[in-house]
C-alpha positions in Angstrom: -93.0 -46.6 -14.5 -89.6 -45.5 -12.8 -86.5 -46.2 -14.8 -85.1 -48.5 -12.1 -88.2 -50.6 -12.1 -88.3 -50.7 -15.9 -84.7 -52.0 -15.9 -85.5 -54.6 -13.3 -88.5 -55.8 -15.3 -86.4 -56.2 -18.4 -83.9 -58.4 -16.5 -86.8 -60.4 -15.2 -88.3 -60.7 -18.7 -85.0 -62.1 -19.9 -84.9 -64.5 -17.0 -88.4 -65.7 -17.8 -87.5 -66.3 -21.4 -84.4 -68.2 -20.4 -86.5 -70.4 -18.1 -88.8 -71.2 -21.0 -86.0 -72.0 -23.3 -84.4 -74.6 -21.0 -87.9 -76.0 -20.1 -87.4 -75.7 -16.3 -90.1 -77.9 -14.7 -91.8 -75.9 -11.9 -95.5 -76.1 -10.9 -96.5 -72.8 -12.5 -95.1 -73.9 -15.9 -96.4 -77.5 -15.8 -98.6 -78.5 -18.7 -102.2 -78.5 -17.7 -105.7 -78.3 -19.2 -106.7 -74.7 -20.0 -109.8 -72.7 -20.8 -110.0 -69.6 -23.0 -111.5 -66.5 -21.4 -111.9 -62.8 -22.2 -111.0 -60.6 -19.3 -112.4 -57.2 -18.4 -109.5 -55.5 -20.3 -110.7 -57.3 -23.5 -107.7 -59.6 -23.5 -107.9 -63.3 -24.6 -106.3 -65.4 -21.9 -105.7 -69.1 -21.5 -106.5 -70.0 -17.9 -105.3 -73.2 -16.2 -108.2 -75.3 -14.8 -108.2 -75.7 -11.1 -105.3 -73.3 -10.4 -103.6 -73.9 -7.1 -101.2 -70.9 -7.0 -103.0 -67.6 -7.4 -102.1 -64.0 -6.5 -104.8 -61.4 -5.9 -103.6 -58.1 -7.2 -106.6 -56.4 -5.5 -107.1 -57.4 -1.9 -110.8 -56.6 -1.7 -111.4 -59.3 -4.3 -111.4 -61.4 -1.1 -115.0 -60.4 -0.5 -116.0 -62.2 -3.7 -113.6 -65.0 -3.1 -115.1 -65.6 0.3 -118.5 -66.2 -1.3 -117.0 -68.5 -4.0 -114.7 -70.5 -1.6 -116.3 -70.1 1.8 -114.6 -73.3 3.1 -111.2 -71.5 2.8 -110.9 -68.4 0.6 -107.1 -68.5 1.0 -106.6 -72.1 -0.1 -105.4 -71.3 -3.6 -103.6 -68.1 -2.8 -99.8 -67.6 -2.5 -100.1 -63.8 -2.2 -102.4 -60.8 -2.3 -102.5 -57.0 -2.2 -102.5 -55.7 1.4 -105.2 -53.0 1.4 -108.0 -55.1 3.0 -105.6 -55.7 5.9 -104.9 -52.0 6.2 -108.3 -50.5 5.6 -110.9 -53.3 6.5 -109.4 -54.4 9.8 -112.7 -55.8 11.2 -113.0 -58.2 8.2 -109.3 -59.1 8.4 -109.6 -60.0 12.1 -112.4 -62.4 11.4 -110.7 -64.0 8.4 -107.3 -64.5 10.1 -109.0 -65.9 13.2 -110.8 -68.5 11.1 -107.9 -69.0 8.6 -104.6 -68.3 10.4 -102.5 -69.4 7.5 -103.6 -66.3 5.7 -101.1 -64.4 7.8 -98.2 -66.1 6.0 -99.2 -65.1 2.5 -96.9 -62.8 0.6 -98.2 -59.2 0.4 -98.1 -56.8 -2.5 -98.6 -53.1 -3.1 -100.8 -51.3 -5.6 -100.0 -52.1 -9.2 -101.6 -48.9 -10.4 -99.0 -46.9 -8.4 -96.0 -49.0 -9.5 -95.9 -50.8 -6.1 -96.4 -54.3 -7.3 -93.2 -56.4 -6.6 -92.7 -58.3 -9.8 -89.6 -60.1 -8.6 -91.5 -61.4 -5.6 -94.4 -62.4 -7.7 -92.2 -64.5 -10.1 -90.5 -66.1 -7.1 -93.9 -67.5 -6.0 -94.4 -69.2 -9.4 -98.1 -68.3 -9.6 -100.3 -70.0 -12.2 -102.7 -67.0 -12.3 -102.6 -63.3 -11.1 -105.9 -61.5 -10.9 -105.7 -57.6 -11.0 -108.4 -55.1 -10.8 -109.1 -53.2 -14.0 -107.7 -50.0 -12.5 -104.3 -51.5 -12.8 -104.6 -52.0 -16.5 -103.4 -48.6 -17.7 -100.2 -48.9 -15.6 -99.5 -52.5 -16.7 -100.5 -52.5 -20.4 -97.4 -50.7 -21.7 -94.8 -52.0 -19.3 -92.7 -55.1 -19.4 -94.4 -56.7 -16.3 -97.1 -58.5 -18.2 -94.7 -60.0 -20.7 -92.4 -61.1 -17.9 -95.2 -62.8 -16.1 -96.5 -64.5 -19.3 -93.0 -65.6 -20.3 -92.8 -67.3 -16.9 -96.1 -69.2 -17.6 -98.4 -67.0 -15.5 -101.9 -66.2 -16.8 -102.9 -62.6 -16.0 -106.5 -61.5 -15.9 -108.3 -58.3 -15.1 -111.7 -58.0 -13.3 -113.7 -55.0 -12.2 -116.0 -54.5 -9.2 -115.1 -50.8 -8.9 -115.1 -48.6 -12.0 -118.3 -49.9 -13.8 -119.8 -52.5 -11.5 -123.2 -52.3 -13.0 -121.8 -53.6 -16.4 -118.8 -55.5 -15.2 -120.0 -57.3 -12.0 -121.4 -60.4 -13.7 -118.6 -61.1 -16.1 -116.1 -60.5 -13.3 -117.8 -63.0 -11.0 -117.9 -65.5 -13.9 -114.2 -65.0 -14.5 -113.4 -65.5 -10.8 -115.6 -68.6 -10.8 -113.5 -70.0 -13.6 -110.2 -69.1 -12.0 -111.1 -70.8 -8.7 -113.3 -73.6 -10.1 -116.4 -72.2 -8.5 -118.6 -71.6 -11.5 -121.8 -72.8 -9.9 -121.4 -70.5 -6.9 -120.6 -67.6 -9.2 -123.8 -68.2 -11.2 -125.9 -68.5 -8.0 -124.6 -65.2 -6.7 -125.3 -63.6 -10.1 -128.9 -64.9 -9.9 -129.3 -63.5 -6.4 -128.0 -60.1 -7.6 -130.4 -60.0 -10.6 -133.4 -61.1 -8.4 -132.5 -58.4 -5.8 -132.1 -55.6 -8.3 -135.3 -56.6 -10.1 -137.2 -56.4 -6.8 -136.2 -52.8 -6.5 -137.0 -51.9 -10.1 -140.4 -53.5 -9.9 -141.4 -51.4 -6.9 -140.2 -48.0 -8.1 -143.2 -45.6 -8.2 -144.5 -44.3 -11.5 -144.1 -41.5 -12.4 -140.7 -41.7 -10.7 -139.7 -38.6 -8.7 -136.0 -39.0 -7.9 -134.9 -37.5 -4.5 -131.8 -35.4 -4.8 -129.0 -37.2 -3.0 -125.7 -36.1 -1.6 -123.4 -39.1 -1.4 -120.4 -38.4 0.7 -117.7 -41.1 0.6 -115.6 -41.9 3.6 -117.3 -39.2 5.6 -115.0 -37.8 8.3 -112.0 -39.7 7.1 -110.9 -36.7 5.1 -110.7 -33.3 6.8 -112.7 -31.4 4.2 -116.2 -31.8 2.9 -117.0 -33.5 0.6 -115.5 -36.4 -1.3 -118.1 -38.0 -3.6 -118.6 -40.3 -6.6 -119.9 -39.6 -10.1 -122.3 -41.6 -12.1 -120.8 -45.1 -11.5 -120.0 -47.2 -8.5 -122.0 -46.0 -5.5 -123.4 -43.3 -7.8 -125.0 -46.0 -9.8 -126.4 -47.5 -6.6 -128.3 -44.3 -6.0 -129.6 -44.3 -9.6 -130.8 -47.9 -9.4 -132.4 -47.1 -6.1 -134.5 -44.4 -7.7 -132.5 -41.3 -6.7 -130.6 -38.5 -8.4 -126.9 -38.4 -7.3 -126.1 -34.7 -7.2 -122.4 -35.3 -7.6 -122.9 -36.9 -11.0 -123.7 -33.4 -12.3 -120.3 -32.2 -11.2 -117.9 -35.0 -11.3 -116.9 -36.4 -14.7 -114.8 -39.2 -13.3 -115.3 -41.9 -10.7 -114.4 -40.0 -7.6 -113.8 -36.3 -6.8 -114.2 -33.4 -4.4 -117.3 -31.2 -4.0 -117.0 -27.6 -2.8 -118.7 -27.0 0.6 -120.6 -24.0 -0.7 -121.9 -25.9 -3.6 -123.2 -28.6 -1.3 -125.0 -26.0 0.8 -126.5 -24.4 -2.3 -127.8 -27.7 -3.5 -129.6 -28.4 -0.2 -130.1 -32.1 -0.9 -133.2 -34.0 0.0 -131.2 -37.0 1.3 -127.7 -37.3 2.6 -125.8 -40.7 2.6 -122.4 -40.8 4.3 -120.2 -43.9 3.8 -118.2 -45.2 6.7 -115.9 -48.0 7.8 -113.5 -49.3 10.4 -111.2 -46.3 10.1 -111.2 -44.7 13.5 -107.6 -45.5 14.0 -106.8 -43.4 10.9 -109.0 -40.5 11.9 -111.3 -40.3 15.0 -114.0 -38.3 13.1 -114.6 -41.0 10.5 -118.1 -42.5 10.6 -117.8 -46.0 12.0 -119.6 -48.9 10.3 -118.8 -52.6 9.9 -118.6 -55.8 11.9 -117.4 -54.2 15.1 -119.7 -51.2 15.2 -122.8 -50.5 17.2 -125.5 -48.3 15.5 -125.3 -45.7 18.3 -121.6 -45.1 17.5 -122.5 -44.4 13.8 -125.3 -42.1 14.8 -123.1 -40.2 17.2 -120.3 -39.7 14.7 -122.7 -38.5 12.1 -124.2 -35.9 14.4 -120.8 -34.7 15.5 -119.8 -34.3 11.9 -122.9 -32.4 10.9 -122.7 -30.2 14.0 -119.1 -29.2 13.1 -119.9 -28.1 9.6 -121.1 -24.6 9.0 -124.7 -24.6 7.6 -125.2 -28.3 7.8 -127.6 -28.4 10.7 -130.0 -26.3 8.6 -129.9 -28.5 5.5 -133.3 -29.9 4.4 -132.1 -33.5 4.7 -130.9 -33.0 8.2 -134.0 -31.2 9.4 -136.2 -33.9 7.8 -134.3 -36.8 9.5 -133.1 -38.1 6.1 -129.4 -38.3 6.8 -128.0 -41.8 6.8 -124.8 -43.9 6.8 -123.9 -46.8 4.6 -121.0 -49.3 4.8 -118.3 -48.0 2.4 -117.1 -51.4 1.4 -120.2 -52.1 -0.6 -118.4 -50.0 -3.2 -115.9 -52.7 -4.2 -117.7 -56.0 -3.5 -120.2 -58.2 -5.3 -122.8 -57.2 -2.7 -123.7 -53.8 -4.1 -127.2 -55.0 -4.7 -127.7 -55.1 -0.9 -126.9 -51.4 -0.8 -129.3 -50.7 -3.7 -132.1 -52.3 -1.6 -131.2 -50.3 1.5 -130.9 -47.0 -0.3 -134.2 -47.6 -2.1 -136.0 -48.0 1.2 -134.5 -44.6 2.3 -135.5 -42.9 -0.9 -138.9 -44.5 -1.4 -140.0 -45.9 1.9 -143.7 -46.5 1.0 -143.0 -48.2 -2.3 -140.2 -50.3 -0.8 -142.0 -51.1 2.5 -141.9 -54.9 2.0 -138.2 -55.0 0.9 -136.0 -56.6 3.5 -132.3 -55.7 2.9 -131.5 -56.7 6.5 -132.8 -60.2 5.8 -131.0 -60.4 2.5 -127.7 -59.4 4.1 -128.2 -61.8 6.9 -129.0 -64.7 4.5 -125.8 -63.9 2.5 -123.7 -64.4 5.6 -125.6 -67.5 6.7 -125.5 -69.2 3.3 -122.4 -67.9 1.5 -119.7 -66.3 3.7 -117.3 -67.9 6.2 -117.9 -65.4 9.0 -121.2 -64.4 10.8 -123.1 -61.2 10.4 -122.3 -58.8 13.3 -122.2 -55.1 13.7 -123.8 -52.2 11.8 -123.8 -51.7 8.0 -126.2 -48.8 7.7 -127.7 -46.3 10.2 -130.1 -43.4 10.4 -128.7 -40.3 12.0 -132.1 -39.2 13.4 -132.8 -35.8 14.8 -130.0 -33.5 15.9 -130.0 -32.9 19.6 
């Protein structure tokens, strides 16, 4: 943490301690019933019941919150991190159209990068702040947590990103408690289990795992190929009955693969992730609520044609190059991606799975905006 920020945090910590000493009566410090929880950083935290002033330290937690509080996901928020606004513009447009008061919420930077404005956060008098687990290393040794706790704010960490296969259910339960939506959290957990079990029950025996190249944010970065290791979307591939080639090379969560290595591997299947990023780079594969399937296919073909050796890859020649919505990687809906990928990898065994119907039902029953656009696509044959 920079020295200037550390100094400011110490001043804020002293201020918080003084406020406690003189028993200043503000909503965030008012006595209220609490519940004891263990967060994903292993910390014991006393949460206020029915919190009405919450900050989301990870903006894409809004995907989960939208399913837990579909009537108004922003009703209990006083601030949130801004990356959904910047990188998921199609979702943000739908949210702000339905809930225009979301525009006035305070916005925060990334805590893991030292961009979280502690002074602004304290001024909002939050009862709870929810961070993603990725922020824990940056916050655990600094004064920010102590300053927040001294001011009467409960801080919890959840994880939909680093180890979602293990952490998804406890994270949903924790959010359910923060927002008084335990029943909806349990219903979503049950749907997740049922959807994953449907894939596991259909995997052929003996299982031959197709070799999969998973390229994240295809076309958004100038070089081939960013990918993911054995967790997150890499675990989606494993649960779907595939072998994620990048897991053999990347020890961490995300990393870069060398173009020559990719060509030498000659994958059986290619999956590119995409999103609403064309304003950032025109070559990015478009997917999401404002995208037509033909746009996704065209962008994939242009990307493949521009890369030396790619048109001759086995996956391309066999028509087994596909695109998947990138935002599945940090939402509670990864189980939908598992079903879709399983149908690509094992089409005969998964013939009766219906990920399209599952995704449609989630929107109809649980989310505050309709299903529109394209969330996966097949590239088809090269022209």
